[in-house]
C-alpha positions, 0 to 999 in steps of 0.5 A: 500499499502507497505510503499517505503523502506528509507535509513538508517542513520548510527549510528553517524549521529546525536550523537556528535563528541569526539570533542563535535562538532553535525555533521551535520543532513544530514552526512549520505546522503553526505557520500552515495552520496560521495561513488557514483561511478563519472557521468559527467566525474570525477564529481558525479552530483547530481540533486535536482528537484521539483515544484517551491517553492519546497524548492529545494534551501534551502535543497540542500545548506544544503546538500553542507554543510553537503557535505562540501562546495560543489558547487551548480548550480542553474538552476535559473541562467541558464534559462531565461525570453525567456527560461524558460525551453528551456535552455538544450543546454545552460547547456549542452555546458556551464557546462556538456561538460566542467566538462565531461574533467574534466575542470573549467565549465564556465556559465553566470548566468541570471540576472532576474531583469535586463533581461539579462545574465551576466560574466561568472561564474565558476563551477570546477569540484568538487567530488560531484556537485549539480544541483538544478531547476526545470527540473534538472532531465530532460531525456536529462540531466539524462545519467549525473546524478549520483543522481536525488533527487525530493523534495515531496510537492505538486505543488498546496501548492508548488506553494502557497509557492513560490507566497508567498515568491515572493509577490504581485510584481512577481503576473504576472511572477507566472501566465505565469510560472505555466502553463509553469511548468505543461507543462513541467513535463507533456512533461518531468516528474522527478519525476518516474525517481527520485532514492530518494524522499525528504521531509520536516519535523519538524525534518529535511528531511525525505528521500525515495527511489523512484522508479528510485533508486528501479529499479537500484538495488544498494546494495551500499544503504542500505534499510529498511522496518523501520521508516523513516531516518530523517536528 
């Protein structure tokens, strides 16, 4: 089977600057995202989806830094014990609707220990806003996305990493979460619509063009059949 095309990093992506500082390794991807047209009002809303434990939060933090401190919305703040996946309406009301108007969104983050929602937290309509979490690429949200990124790690490996990270204290939660996530992606898959597939490798991240990216036919993204880009 032919290897999926990969995004090409520009020549200065890993080179030292004239002032001696080394650019962030995800600068090339950040430049690509900045060039996209707005998708949610004035905002380029970029989703990072994938299985629980696949590294979405870590990657989103790295990408946000490459974007100069772009805001990150964590869907763990939107979901709750009672609504692990049934939170679309709340997200659209508290986040999507204000951003579409170019206004600062205010959402109530959920406290997983206290089992209640906290005071409102602002989310400004920055040029690029990252939204990371399981279900970030669901069908109800895709019309507002500039790009959908999928963390390319198998579910069983992701869940094993998540269980190891959270420890025995969260065992009951994970026993409930895994079947819920299976049901969600069976009913509302994201990966097949992903523009980019992100794999964590020793050198950083490997970014491949996904089925969604190929179907867009976006000429603003340079493609290559050569070796994978490392960001």
